[in-house]
ROMI-61065 format. One record per residue: residue number from 0; residue in one letter; x negated, z, y negated of N, C-alpha, C, O, CB in turn. Coordinates in pm, 1 decimal. Glycine has a CB too. Layout:
REM ROMI-61065
> n; res; n.x; n.z; n.y; ca.x; ca.z; ca.y; c.x; c.z; c.y; o.x; o.z; o.y; cb.x; cb.z; cb.y
> NUM; a; X; Z; Y; X; Z; Y; X; Z; Y; X; Z; Y; X; Z; Y
...
END
This chain:
REM ROMI-61065
> n; res; n.x; n.z; n.y; ca.x; ca.z; ca.y; c.x; c.z; c.y; o.x; o.z; o.y; cb.x; cb.z; cb.y
> 0; m; -2117.1; -1160.3; 1073.4; -2020.1; -1080.1; 1089.6; -1927.1; -1086.5; 1020.5; -1828.6; -1024.4; 1060.4; -2047.0; -983.3; 1089.0
> 1; r; -1916.1; -1153.7; 903.6; -1774.9; -1203.3; 840.3; -1711.6; -1320.4; 952.8; -1600.5; -1312.3; 1005.1; -1804.6; -1284.2; 665.4
> 2; k; -1776.6; -1391.5; 967.3; -1699.1; -1499.4; 1049.4; -1644.4; -1451.7; 1166.2; -1555.4; -1513.7; 1224.3; -1780.9; -1613.0; 1088.9
> 3; a; -1691.2; -1342.3; 1208.1; -1638.1; -1233.0; 1350.3; -1539.2; -1175.5; 1293.7; -1442.1; -1160.6; 1367.9; -1745.0; -1102.6; 1416.5
> 4; n; -1524.3; -1122.7; 1147.1; -1416.8; -1035.0; 1086.2; -1297.3; -1109.0; 1083.3; -1191.5; -1070.7; 1133.3; -1448.2; -985.9; 945.7
> 5; f; -1319.6; -1241.8; 1009.5; -1242.7; -1343.0; 989.3; -1132.9; -1366.5; 1115.1; -1010.3; -1376.4; 1111.7; -1335.4; -1456.9; 964.1
> 6; a; -1216.2; -1370.7; 1213.4; -1213.4; -1439.6; 1322.5; -1069.3; -1322.9; 1399.3; -952.6; -1343.8; 1432.6; -1394.8; -1451.3; 1402.7
> 7; t; -1143.4; -1224.1; 1399.6; -1046.3; -1110.4; 1449.2; -928.4; -1071.9; 1393.4; -833.6; -1029.3; 1459.2; -1103.0; -1001.1; 1451.2
> 8; l; -930.4; -1091.8; 1211.3; -788.6; -1095.4; 1185.7; -673.3; -1164.8; 1198.2; -552.1; -1143.4; 1202.1; -780.9; -1087.4; 1109.5
> 9; a; -808.7; -1324.6; 1206.8; -667.6; -1431.2; 1248.0; -597.3; -1388.3; 1401.3; -478.9; -1408.9; 1428.0; -731.0; -1624.1; 1267.5
> 10; a; -679.7; -1335.5; 1478.7; -613.3; -1314.9; 1619.7; -496.8; -1205.2; 1576.5; -380.3; -1213.6; 1615.3; -734.0; -1250.0; 1751.7
> 11; y; -540.3; -1115.6; 1502.1; -430.4; -1003.5; 1464.8; -272.3; -1062.3; 1383.7; -154.9; -1025.1; 1384.9; -519.3; -890.6; 1346.6
> 12; d; -333.0; -1147.3; 1333.1; -212.6; -1197.2; 1258.4; -143.1; -1349.9; 1284.2; -59.7; -1416.0; 1222.3; -255.7; -1191.2; 1115.1
> 13; n; -215.7; -1369.3; 1399.5; -163.0; -1492.1; 1448.9; -200.2; -1633.9; 1369.8; -153.0; -1744.7; 1395.2; -15.5; -1471.6; 1449.5
> 14; g; -276.9; -1607.5; 1288.9; -320.9; -1687.5; 1166.1; -202.5; -1718.1; 1093.7; -141.2; -1817.7; 1132.2; -398.1; -1819.7; 1198.6
> 15; a; -156.2; -1653.5; 996.1; -70.9; -1652.2; 922.0; -147.8; -1612.3; 797.3; -81.5; -1599.6; 694.4; 35.5; -1577.8; 967.7
> 16; a; -262.1; -1593.6; 793.2; -358.7; -1523.7; 662.7; -318.3; -1431.0; 592.8; -324.8; -1431.1; 469.9; -393.4; -1604.1; 557.8
> 17; m; -267.3; -1332.1; 668.3; -225.6; -1178.8; 602.4; -114.5; -1188.7; 498.2; -100.9; -1117.2; 398.9; -359.0; -1103.8; 519.6
> 18; m; -1.7; -1336.8; 556.5; 88.9; -1355.4; 464.1; 190.4; -1317.1; 542.1; 174.0; -1308.8; 663.8; 97.7; -1482.4; 400.6
> 19; a; 328.5; -1283.9; 473.6; 476.1; -1216.9; 541.1; 587.8; -1316.5; 469.6; 645.3; -1270.3; 371.1; 511.0; -1019.4; 488.8
> 20; p; 614.4; -1421.4; 503.8; 703.2; -1504.2; 398.5; 839.0; -1401.2; 461.0; 871.6; -1353.4; 569.7; 713.2; -1722.7; 423.6
> 21; g; 904.1; -1402.5; 284.7; 1021.4; -1338.4; 332.5; 1034.0; -1185.1; 321.1; 1138.2; -1125.3; 294.2; 1034.1; -1373.7; 465.8
> 22; l; 853.8; -1102.4; 357.1; 897.6; -977.1; 334.4; 906.3; -930.3; 221.2; 959.9; -820.7; 237.7; 841.4; -903.5; 388.3
> 23; r; 881.1; -949.3; 83.6; 965.2; -903.1; -62.0; 1127.1; -877.2; 5.2; 1152.9; -757.7; 19.0; 965.5; -1061.0; -212.0
> 24; e; 1201.0; -941.6; 33.8; 1323.7; -909.4; 106.4; 1366.2; -871.8; 136.0; 1470.1; -814.8; 102.8; 1360.1; -914.7; 150.7
> 25; r; 1275.4; -885.4; 273.9; 1301.1; -730.4; 394.6; 1283.6; -599.5; 331.6; 1378.4; -521.2; 336.8; 1176.2; -715.9; 532.7
> 26; l; 1143.9; -554.9; 255.7; 1114.5; -400.5; 207.1; 1216.6; -396.8; 67.7; 1173.8; -317.1; -15.8; 918.2; -367.6; 162.4
> 27; a; 1349.2; -471.1; 24.6; 1414.9; -468.6; -56.9; 1576.2; -370.9; 29.8; 1667.9; -311.5; -27.0; 1412.6; -629.9; -115.1
> 28; t; 1550.5; -392.4; 184.5; 1650.8; -296.6; 251.3; 1619.0; -197.8; 291.2; 1700.1; -122.4; 345.0; 1708.7; -331.3; 343.2
> 29; v; 1451.1; -158.8; 272.5; 1441.5; -57.3; 313.5; 1455.3; 53.6; 233.7; 1388.1; 76.6; 133.1; 1354.9; -60.8; 365.6
> 30; l; 1567.0; 141.3; 291.6; 1612.2; 243.1; 189.1; 1570.0; 376.3; 195.1; 1636.0; 454.4; 126.6; 1743.9; 252.5; 187.7
> 31; a; 1431.7; 444.2; 290.8; 1389.9; 514.1; 306.4; 1261.3; 544.4; 132.3; 1215.0; 451.8; 65.8; 1362.0; 483.4; 454.4
> 32; p; 1243.2; 657.8; 112.0; 1188.3; 607.2; -11.4; 1032.3; 603.4; 71.7; 998.8; 648.9; 181.0; 1214.3; 719.3; -171.2
> 33; a; 940.7; 511.8; -55.7; 802.0; 453.0; -24.2; 723.1; 476.8; -112.8; 756.4; 451.0; -228.4; 791.8; 320.7; -4.7
> 34; l; 562.7; 547.4; -77.9; 456.6; 610.3; -142.9; 347.8; 501.5; -129.8; 276.9; 506.1; -29.2; 418.8; 754.2; -79.8
> 35; v; 321.2; 375.8; -247.7; 270.0; 287.7; -228.9; 129.8; 333.6; -316.2; 131.7; 332.6; -439.3; 356.6; 171.5; -256.6
> 36; l; -21.0; 383.5; -220.2; -82.0; 440.5; -295.6; -195.1; 347.8; -326.2; -228.4; 280.3; -228.7; -106.3; 561.7; -251.4
> 37; w; -270.0; 324.4; -447.2; -344.2; 188.0; -479.3; -463.2; 248.4; -523.5; -464.1; 348.9; -594.6; -275.7; 81.0; -594.3
> 38; g; -610.3; 163.0; -464.7; -742.4; 217.3; -515.6; -685.1; 119.3; -719.4; -611.9; 23.1; -742.4; -942.0; 127.0; -376.9
> 39; e; -749.7; 192.6; -795.3; -743.9; 146.5; -894.6; -861.8; 38.5; -912.1; -857.4; -19.3; -1020.7; -734.6; 247.6; -977.0
> 40; s; -972.2; -2.0; -821.7; -1107.3; -56.9; -822.4; -1069.0; -136.3; -698.7; -1168.1; -197.1; -658.2; -1244.7; 52.0; -814.8
> 41; d; -980.9; -154.2; -637.5; -937.1; -269.1; -503.8; -975.8; -387.6; -545.7; -931.3; -426.6; -653.7; -770.9; -289.8; -461.4
> 42; g; -1078.0; -481.7; -461.2; -1166.5; -551.7; -510.5; -1055.4; -708.8; -397.3; -1059.2; -830.7; -380.4; -1368.2; -480.1; -473.3
> 43; i; -1010.1; -640.8; -372.7; -940.5; -771.8; -252.3; -771.7; -734.1; -347.1; -757.6; -791.5; -455.1; -946.4; -709.7; 11.5
> 44; a; -699.5; -674.6; -316.1; -550.3; -703.7; -444.5; -531.7; -575.5; -560.4; -481.4; -463.9; -547.5; -360.0; -702.8; -340.2
> 45; g; -588.4; -635.9; -665.7; -586.6; -554.0; -775.2; -438.2; -444.9; -769.6; -353.8; -447.0; -680.0; -593.6; -661.3; -910.2
> 46; p; -437.9; -376.3; -862.0; -281.1; -277.9; -890.5; -204.2; -345.7; -935.4; -85.8; -312.3; -938.9; -270.5; -157.0; -988.6
> 47; a; -250.5; -469.2; -986.5; -41.6; -505.6; -1051.8; -42.6; -541.9; -855.1; 58.8; -499.1; -800.0; 22.1; -745.7; -1239.6
> 48; y; -133.1; -604.1; -771.8; -15.2; -615.5; -659.3; 48.6; -555.4; -595.6; 152.5; -585.3; -536.7; -26.4; -656.3; -584.4
> 49; g; -44.1; -402.2; -603.7; 20.7; -237.6; -577.8; 161.1; -256.3; -633.5; 271.0; -276.3; -581.7; -69.1; -91.9; -674.9
> 50; k; 123.7; -244.5; -738.8; 302.5; -215.3; -806.5; 423.3; -305.2; -758.5; 532.3; -255.1; -730.8; 311.5; -247.7; -985.2
> 51; a; 396.3; -449.7; -749.8; 479.4; -503.0; -736.1; 555.4; -473.6; -574.2; 667.6; -491.1; -526.6; 432.8; -621.5; -778.0
> 52; y; 433.9; -423.6; -528.7; 437.8; -438.8; -377.9; 535.2; -295.0; -361.3; 571.6; -272.0; -246.0; 259.7; -439.9; -289.2
> 53; a; 574.7; -207.8; -457.1; 584.7; -84.6; -467.5; 719.5; -101.8; -546.4; 807.1; -19.8; -519.0; 459.8; -8.9; -528.7
> 54; q; 750.3; -206.2; -649.1; 908.8; -233.5; -640.4; 986.2; -276.0; -543.3; 1097.4; -237.5; -507.4; 943.7; -311.8; -714.9
> 55; a; 893.7; -387.4; -490.5; 1008.1; -480.3; -380.9; 1107.7; -383.4; -298.7; 1209.4; -421.1; -240.3; 912.7; -576.7; -244.6
> 56; f; 1051.4; -231.2; -306.7; 1099.7; -88.1; -200.9; 1250.1; -99.1; -294.0; 1269.1; -142.1; -407.8; 975.0; 118.1; -219.1
> 57; a; 1363.8; -29.0; -172.2; 1451.6; -14.7; -348.6; 1411.9; 107.2; -369.1; 1482.4; 160.6; -454.7; 1646.5; -21.1; -372.0
> 58; r; 1322.6; 181.3; -324.8; 1317.9; 348.4; -339.3; 1171.6; 375.6; -353.0; 1116.8; 475.6; -306.5; 1383.3; 440.5; -198.5
> 59; g; 1102.3; 265.7; -430.4; 919.6; 297.3; -442.0; 867.5; 339.5; -512.5; 914.5; 324.2; -625.3; 833.8; 220.8; -445.8
> 60; r; 797.8; 382.9; -506.6; 683.2; 480.2; -585.1; 583.7; 435.3; -582.8; 557.0; 385.0; -473.7; 652.6; 606.9; -544.6
> 61; f; 518.8; 428.9; -646.5; 342.2; 367.5; -700.9; 252.7; 443.4; -790.0; 278.1; 461.3; -909.1; 346.3; 228.3; -793.8
> 62; e; 138.0; 491.8; -725.0; 45.5; 554.7; -768.5; -71.9; 491.5; -778.6; -95.4; 410.0; -689.4; 36.7; 649.0; -710.6
> 63; l; -159.9; 507.5; -870.4; -299.6; 440.2; -874.2; -393.5; 592.3; -889.1; -384.4; 694.0; -958.0; -318.9; 309.5; -1028.9
> 64; i; -502.0; 531.8; -763.8; -604.8; 641.5; -757.9; -681.2; 564.5; -834.6; -679.6; 441.5; -839.1; -668.4; 696.8; -618.1
> 65; s; -787.7; 681.6; -930.7; -881.1; 633.6; -1000.9; -1015.1; 698.7; -912.9; -1020.4; 799.4; -842.3; -859.7; 673.9; -1161.2
> 66; e; -1137.6; 580.7; -954.0; -1219.8; 583.9; -875.6; -1231.2; 575.9; -711.6; -1314.5; 634.5; -642.5; -1253.7; 663.3; -915.7
> 67; a; -1148.4; 507.0; -676.6; -1128.1; 454.0; -547.4; -1092.8; 297.6; -538.2; -1033.0; 238.8; -628.2; -1020.8; 534.0; -486.6
> 68; g; -1137.2; 235.5; -416.9; -1113.6; 93.6; -410.9; -1027.9; 49.1; -346.4; -924.2; 22.4; -407.0; -1198.2; 31.1; -377.5
> 69; h; -1033.7; 20.6; -189.3; -911.5; -76.0; -154.4; -922.4; 45.9; -36.5; -830.1; 6.6; 34.8; -927.4; -283.0; -117.6
> 70; m; -964.6; 146.5; 19.8; -1002.7; 249.4; 120.7; -965.8; 397.3; 32.3; -1024.6; 499.6; 67.5; -1184.3; 229.9; 170.9
> 71; p; -868.6; 403.3; -80.7; -817.8; 521.5; -72.4; -844.1; 684.8; -45.8; -893.6; 782.0; -103.0; -764.4; 491.3; -15.6
> 72; h; -772.5; 646.6; 88.8; -778.6; 744.1; 145.9; -912.3; 769.4; 249.8; -904.5; 824.0; 359.8; -659.1; 745.1; 197.2
> 73; i; -1024.6; 721.0; 193.1; -1132.0; 758.9; 291.1; -1254.0; 808.1; 125.4; -1343.2; 892.7; 119.3; -1191.8; 580.4; 432.5
> 74; e; -1204.4; 716.2; 22.4; -1273.8; 699.2; -110.2; -1232.6; 854.8; -173.3; -1325.2; 917.3; -224.9; -1208.9; 548.1; -210.2
> 75; q; -1096.7; 918.2; -170.3; -1042.4; 992.6; -282.1; -946.6; 1066.9; -169.6; -828.7; 1059.5; -204.1; -966.1; 896.6; -424.4
> 76; p; -962.1; 1123.9; -66.9; -918.2; 1168.2; 49.1; -812.6; 1297.1; 4.5; -697.1; 1290.9; 46.5; -1048.9; 1206.5; 144.8
> 77; m; -857.4; 1423.5; -88.4; -790.3; 1475.1; -233.2; -684.8; 1429.6; -274.4; -570.0; 1468.6; -252.7; -859.9; 1456.1; -342.6
> 78; r; -717.8; 1354.1; -329.0; -610.1; 1280.9; -455.5; -508.0; 1284.8; -327.7; -420.9; 1371.4; -319.8; -655.8; 1081.8; -550.4
> 79; v; -527.0; 1179.1; -224.1; -436.0; 1124.7; -149.3; -359.4; 1179.2; -102.1; -240.0; 1149.9; -108.2; -464.5; 1072.8; -79.2
> 80; l; -418.1; 1294.8; -28.3; -330.1; 1406.0; 22.5; -201.4; 1491.0; -68.7; -89.3; 1529.0; -35.0; -433.8; 1508.0; 60.8
> 81; a; -274.5; 1498.6; -192.1; -181.4; 1551.6; -332.2; -103.3; 1511.2; -349.7; 6.9; 1566.0; -350.9; -209.2; 1549.3; -448.4
> 82; l; -128.4; 1392.2; -371.9; 17.7; 1298.2; -396.2; 87.4; 1277.9; -260.2; 190.0; 1345.9; -260.4; -14.3; 1130.1; -462.6
> 83; i; 74.8; 1223.2; -164.8; 147.6; 1221.1; -78.5; 226.2; 1360.2; -39.2; 332.5; 1350.6; 22.2; 76.0; 1167.6; 9.1
> 84; d; 167.2; 1506.7; -79.0; 231.8; 1617.4; -83.5; 335.3; 1655.6; -185.4; 401.9; 1759.1; -188.2; 147.8; 1695.4; -83.2
> 85; q; 337.9; 1521.5; -295.6; 351.8; 1586.5; -431.9; 522.6; 1519.6; -386.9; 630.4; 1566.3; -423.6; 231.3; 1520.2; -603.8
> 86; f; 498.6; 1396.9; -296.4; 562.0; 1252.7; -276.0; 699.0; 1328.7; -186.0; 821.1; 1322.2; -200.6; 439.2; 1112.6; -169.9
> 87; v; 621.5; 1391.6; -101.6; 736.7; 1472.5; 7.7; 819.6; 1528.8; -58.2; 935.9; 1489.7; -69.2; 690.3; 1585.2; 104.1
> 88; r; 761.9; 1650.8; -123.6; 824.4; 1777.9; -216.9; 921.4; 1693.5; -298.0; 1039.7; 1727.1; -301.1; 701.6; 1872.6; -328.6
> 89; d; 885.5; 1601.9; -354.1; 972.6; 1529.6; -486.1; 1113.4; 1463.2; -388.0; 1227.7; 1497.8; -417.6; 853.5; 1366.4; -588.4
> 90; v; 1082.8; 1351.2; -253.5; 1219.1; 1365.0; -215.1; 1273.8; 1453.7; -120.4; 1372.0; 1416.0; -56.6; 1254.7; 1262.0; -178.4
> 91; d; 1216.9; 1587.4; -97.1; 1300.8; 1731.0; -5.3; 1370.8; 1756.8; -171.7; 1491.8; 1746.4; -191.5; 1157.5; 1917.3; 90.8
> 92; s; 1316.1; 1775.8; -232.0; 1403.0; 1826.0; -365.8; 1557.9; 1746.7; -383.8; 1658.4; 1788.8; -441.0; 1301.5; 1785.7; -517.6
> 93; t; 1534.7; 1612.3; -310.0; 1640.9; 1528.7; -377.2; 1781.9; 1547.5; -292.1; 1895.1; 1525.1; -334.8; 1591.0; 1363.2; -381.0
> 94; h; 1747.4; 1591.2; -170.1; 1785.7; 1574.7; -48.7; 1862.6; 1716.9; -5.8; 1910.2; 1729.8; 107.0; 1661.1; 1533.2; 36.3
END
């Protein structure tokens, strides 16, 4: 099963191994506020990766979700929704 999953992933990203050269530079040009939610126990990419990803955006915000791994939207849906709601309120209040 794992082999099939990797083959599917390779088909989706044209063999780039989930890498996007130049992504950090492109994200810096995004002017819209961005919310990056990250599971505290993510076993694929740790919180430091998520923080760096959020910092790559010109207006990025990082939120760490406790008791969640790689899929916080499934593992902690109410916490995710609360963070999204607060983010939208904060962005709305600045405009």
